[in-house]
N, C-alpha and C positions, 0 to 999 in steps of 0.2 A: 467473407460471408456478408451478404447485405442485411441490413436492419432496417424494418419499418416500424411505424407506429400508427396506431388508430386512436383518436381521442373522442370519447363519446360526450357530445356536447348538445344533444338535441332535446333534452327534457324540458318540459314546461317550467318546472319549479313552482307548481301551484301553491305549495305550502309556504312559499316566501312571501306571498300576498304582496306582490310588487309588479310594477309595470316594467321593471328592469329585468332582463333576461338573466336567469339564476348564475350562469358561469361568468357573467359581466359584473357581479357584485365584487367590490374591491375588498382585498385583504392586505393589510399593511402596505397600502399604496398602489397596488396593482390588481386589476381583475384576475380572479382565479384561473381564468382560461389563459392568461398571460403567463402566470407563474408556471402552468403546466407545459406550455408551449416552450418557453426558455429552457426549462428542464430537459425536454427531449431534443432540443436543438443542440444541446451539449453533447449529445451522444453521437453526433455526425451520422444522421439517418440517411438512408437511400430514399425513402419516401415517408412523408408525415401527412396524414389525412385526418382532418377534422369533421366529425359527422355533426351537421347542424340541422335544426328545424325551426321551431319557434325562436324569434329573435335572431334570425340568421344574418341579417344586415348588420346588426351591431357587432357581432362576432367577426364578420368579414372586414368591417371598418377598423377593428382593432388589430387583426393579424394581417390583413392585406394579402400580398401574394407569397408570403413566407411559408404558407401551407397549401395543401390541396384540399378541396371540400366535396364532401358527398352529402346528400340531403335525405332525411328521414321525415317524410311528410305525414306519416302515421306513427304514433308511438306504440310499437307493438312488441317492445322488449329489446333487452340488449343484444341478443343474437340476431334480431332483425336489424338493429342499428349497424352492427359490424358488416352484416350482408350488404349495406348500401355501399360499402367500399369495394364490393365485388369487381366492378368495372375498372377500378384503378389498380387493384393488387392481385386478383386471382391468378394471374399467370406469372407472377414474380417468385423468384426462389428466395429463401432466406428465413429469417425469423421475424415475427411481428408481435410487438407490445400492444397490448390493449389496456387502456387506462381511461378513467373517468376525468371529465373536465373540472370537476369540483373538488380535486384532491391536491392542493398546493403544497402540502406538507411532505410529499414524497421526495426523497433525496436522490441525487444522480447516482451516488455511490451504491445505493440500494438497488437501483435498476441494473447497473453494471454487474453487481453480484448475482442478481436474478438471472441475467443473460449468461453469465459464466456457469452458473449451476445448471441452467437448462441445456447449454451445450455440452458440459462434461458428462451429463446423464444421458445425452442423446435422446431426450425426451420429445414426445410429439407436442406436449403442452406442459407448462409449469405455472403454478399459481403461487403468487406472493401472499403468504399467511402470516398470522400473528396470534399470539395467546393473550387473551384478554380476561379480566375478571367478570365483566359483564357482557355477554355475547349477544344479548337480545337485539333482534333486528338485522343481524348479520347472517350470511350463508355460512353453515357449518361444514367443516372438512371431515369427510367421513373416509376413514382409512380401513384397509383389509387387514387380514391376519399378518400379513408381511410388512405392514406399516406403509404400504403404498397408497397413493390417493385413490379412492374408489369413485367418489362422486362428491359434488357440492350440493347440500340441501339448503334451499332457501327458508327462512323463518316461517313462512306461512304453509309450507309444505312439510315441515319437520315433525317428527313424532315427539313424544314427551322425553324419550331417551336421547334422541338426537339433539334436543334443545339444551341438554346438559353439557354437550361438547363445547370446550372452551377455545379451541382452535378454529379461527374464523378466516374466511376469504376476505382480503382487502378489495377485491374487485380488480386486481391488476394481474394480467396474464402475459406469458410468452407462448407463442404458438409456432410451430412449423407452419410457414405461411400457406403453402398449397394444401397441406392436410386441413388446415382451418377451413379454407373455402370449399374443399371437397365435402366435407362433413356438415357444414352449417345448413344445407338443404334438407338434412335427414332429421333436424331438431323439430319437435312439435310443440303445440301450445297447450298440452294437456296437463294443466296444473291450475292451483287455486287462482292465479291471476289472469289465466288465459293468455299469457304472453310467451314469446320465444326467448328462452333464457340462454344466454352464452355459456354459462357453466355446464349446460347439458351436453356441450361438446365433448367435455371431458369423459363422460361416461360412454359416449359412443365411440371415442377414440380407443378407450380401453378395451371395449368390446371387440375391436378390430385388431387387438393384440399389441397396441401401442403403450409405451410406458408414460405415466402421468407423474410428473415431479412436483415438489413443493419446495419453496425456500421461505424460511420463516425469518422475518425482520425482528430484531431486538427492541424495536420502537414501535409499540402498537399504535401510536398517533399517526403514522405515516399514511395509512390508509383511511383517515378521517375525511369524511365528505360532508355535505351540507344538504339538508332538506328544508330547514327553516331559519329564522333569525337567531333563534337560541343557539343552534349548532354553528352558525356563522360568526357569532360572538365568541363561542368556545374556540373555533378554529383560529380566529385572530389572536386570542389570548396565546395560544400554543405557539403560534408562528412569532408572535412578538417576543415571547420568552426566549425563543431560539435565536432571534436577531440580537437581542440584548446580551445574551451569553456569549455570542460571537464577538461583539465589540469589547466586552470586558476581557475576553481571553486576549484580545489584541492590543491590550494596554489602555483601555478607556475606563474610567472610574464613574460608576453610577451610584449616587447616594441612596436612591431608592428605585431599583429596577421596576417594581411593581407600578409605579406611577410615571414611568418614562416610556414614551411612545415614539418609535422610530420606524419610518418606512424601510422597505427592503433594499432600496437602491442608495440610501444615505451613506456617505463616507465620513468617517471620524478618525483624526489622527490621535496617536498615542499621548498619554498624560493630559487629555482633556477630561475635565470633571463636568458630569451632567447632574445637575440638581433636580430635586423632585418636581413633578409637573410640567416637565419639558417635552414638547412635541417637535420632532424633526421630520419634515415631510418631503416628498418628491425627490428631487435629485441634488438635495443640499449636500455640501461639502464642508465639513468642520475641520479646521486645521489642527495642529498640535498645540498642547498646552493651553487650550482655551477653557474658560469657565462659563458655563451656560446655565443660566437660570438662577433661582427656581422660577416656574411658571412662565416659560418662554415658548414662543412658537416660531420656528423657522421654516420657511417654504422656499424650495428652489433657489436657494441662496448659498454662494460661496463665502465662507467666514475665514478670514486669514488667520495664520499661527498667532498664538498668545493674545487672542481677543477675549475680552470680558463682555458678555452680554447680561445686562442687569435684569432683576426680577420684573415680572409683569411687562414683557416686552415682546412685540411681534415684529418680525423680519421677513420680508418677502411679499408675495402677492397675496396679501391677506384677504382683500376683496377686490372685486373687480374694479379696475381704474385707480387702485391704490398700491402702486408698486413702491416698495421701500428698499433702500440700498444699505447694505452692510458697510461699516467703517472697519478697515483692517487695521490690525496692531503690527508694528515693526517688530522684527525678531528680537527676543530678549526683553521686551517690555510689555506692558499691558496698555491697551487703550479701552476707553469705555464706548460701547456701541450705542449711539443714540438713536432711538426709533420711536415710532408711535406707541402709545399705551393701548394694550390689547384688553384691558379690563372692561372696555364698553360692551 
């Protein structure tokens, strides 16, 4: 079976109040759109389409020819955005994942389980859902008396009763690809926003006698998106916590994980101790048995096994034109890494 994916990345991101295109804002060392693209590439897709609009050139420079592009010149809603990929995907057989470009917390395993659930139920569409304590702002999952998904109601269109529903849509879907593109032209913009909502496809498919499925993730943070800088900081906090926990489970000691900042591509050997205030950025590789910090910054640097980096030290390309080199430690003994003082 062919698997396709459409990444929605054409939004202006007005509330970010930034000249930088929303999905290009970095989270733990990489733009959000890069996180999402790498996630999807791990699924061995047949087609990967990124829908772009404002800031298109920045996204194209980041992703290059790894993906196909569709353009949404007018912001008319998520349904309209998916329709922009019509010329690339409409005739394709298989299943299509639709995901937002500002959701870097989604896990590959979750998407695989979503696909498996979709196929096992032989559904026309399947939505990734989550149960949350505070559903305000999210589309609510409305089920029928049999427990099947009836529709998704957006916050601004929901009744008081529907707003009490705690099962929400993450905005991530699987569709039978041909049914998706056959149904999209039937979606109207008769709603509070005057937009063409992608979730309206679910109700239309059900009216045609198709089964609509739902797969609930047990991690409600996976569908977390970004509309402003406050949400961006929250998302970075969540991803940083996940990264730190992964390293600790792999044998790294962190004296204070809350003050340890590690980019997503950093590698760290076991039995290394990371002291508070440490920042490890870029493609840095830290060997085994090292002691880093406190208050150390390492950028794009390979640190040999059993190296000690003393407090208040900066290693790497700290600022333009100031490239610093790490001093390696021989196996079984410790060396002091002498670098520029970063306290300035």
